[in-house]
C-alpha positions as CSV (number, residue, x, y, z in Angstrom):
1,M,-12.6,4.3,-6.5
2,S,-15.3,4.9,-9.1
3,Q,-14.7,4.9,-12.8
4,D,-15.1,8.7,-12.9
5,S,-12.7,9.4,-10.0
6,K,-9.5,11.3,-10.2
7,P,-6.4,9.1,-10.3
8,V,-4.4,8.3,-7.2
9,T,-0.7,9.1,-7.2
10,V,1.5,6.9,-5.1
11,H,5.2,7.4,-4.1
12,C,6.9,4.5,-2.3
13,A,10.4,4.2,-1.0
14,S,12.7,2.6,1.6
15,G,16.0,3.9,2.9
16,D,17.7,1.9,0.1
17,Y,15.3,1.9,-2.8
18,D,12.9,4.4,-4.3
19,V,10.1,2.7,-6.1
20,G,9.1,6.0,-7.7
21,N,5.8,7.8,-8.4
22,H,2.9,5.9,-10.0
23,T,-0.4,7.3,-11.1
24,L,-3.3,4.8,-10.8
25,Y,-6.6,5.1,-12.6
26,Y,-9.8,3.1,-12.0
27,R,-9.1,-0.6,-11.5
28,Q,-5.3,-0.2,-11.9
29,D,-2.9,-1.5,-9.3
30,F,0.8,-1.2,-8.5
31,N,3.0,-3.7,-6.8
32,W,6.6,-4.7,-6.3
33,Q,8.6,-7.5,-4.6
34,F,11.6,-7.4,-2.4
35,K,13.4,-9.3,0.3
36,T,14.1,-8.0,3.8
37,N,17.7,-7.1,4.5
38,F,20.0,-9.3,6.6
39,W,19.5,-7.2,9.7
40,G,15.7,-7.4,9.5
41,T,15.3,-3.6,9.4
42,T,13.6,-3.2,6.0
43,L,11.0,-0.5,6.0
44,F,8.9,0.8,3.1
45,F,6.6,3.8,3.3
46,C,4.2,5.4,0.8
47,R,2.5,8.7,0.3
48,F,-0.8,8.7,-1.5
49,W,-2.5,11.7,-3.2
50,W,-6.1,11.6,-4.3
51,G,-7.5,15.0,-5.3
52,P,-7.2,17.1,-2.2
53,K,-6.7,14.1,0.1
54,T,-3.2,12.9,1.0
55,K,-2.0,10.2,3.4
56,A,1.4,8.7,4.2
57,F,2.1,5.6,6.2
58,D,4.5,2.6,6.5
59,V,3.4,-0.1,4.1
60,F,6.0,-2.7,5.2
61,K,8.2,-3.2,8.3
62,A,10.3,-6.4,8.5
63,K,9.1,-6.7,12.1
64,W,5.5,-7.2,10.9
65,D,6.6,-10.1,8.8
66,R,8.1,-11.9,11.9
67,D,5.3,-11.0,14.3
68,E,2.2,-11.4,12.2
69,Y,3.3,-13.8,9.5
70,H,1.7,-11.9,6.6
71,H,3.3,-12.2,3.2
72,T,1.2,-9.9,1.1
73,Y,-0.1,-6.5,2.1
74,T,-2.9,-5.0,0.0
75,Y,-3.9,-1.4,0.2
76,E,-7.1,0.0,-1.2
77,V,-8.3,3.6,-1.6
78,N,-12.0,4.5,-1.9
79,E,-14.3,7.4,-1.1
80,Q,-14.4,6.3,2.6
81,G,-10.6,6.3,3.0
82,F,-7.5,4.1,3.0
83,Y,-7.6,0.5,3.9
84,V,-5.1,-2.4,4.3
85,G,-5.7,-6.2,3.9
86,Y,-3.4,-9.1,4.4
87,D,-2.3,-12.1,2.4
88,E,-4.7,-13.4,-0.2
89,E,-7.7,-11.4,0.9
90,P,-9.7,-10.2,-2.1
91,S,-9.4,-6.6,-2.9
92,D,-12.8,-6.2,-4.6
93,H,-14.6,-5.7,-1.3
94,M,-13.7,-4.4,2.1
95,H,-14.4,-7.5,4.2
96,G,-11.3,-8.2,6.3
97,F,-9.7,-4.8,5.6
98,N,-8.7,-2.4,8.3
99,Y,-9.1,1.3,8.1
100,L,-5.8,3.3,8.2
């Protein structure tokens, strides 16, 4: 997002834990850490609001961790849309990010 953009509001939760609402301004980020549950059914989802745009999607499923071996998920919002990157991919450019 550009420096003059409206902030992005994010609300994330799982069935057991509500991470809460967070308002993010230019160059701010928000993150949390957790462990998957014993049964391997952990699921986190987030809803994003940015001006008139809104998008909700799963941001972590325990199955992804087993199948794809990713340990860090990075989500980025810009004028073109919502993107996801994996592991230690830099978030200052879109190379390697997938459009959501």
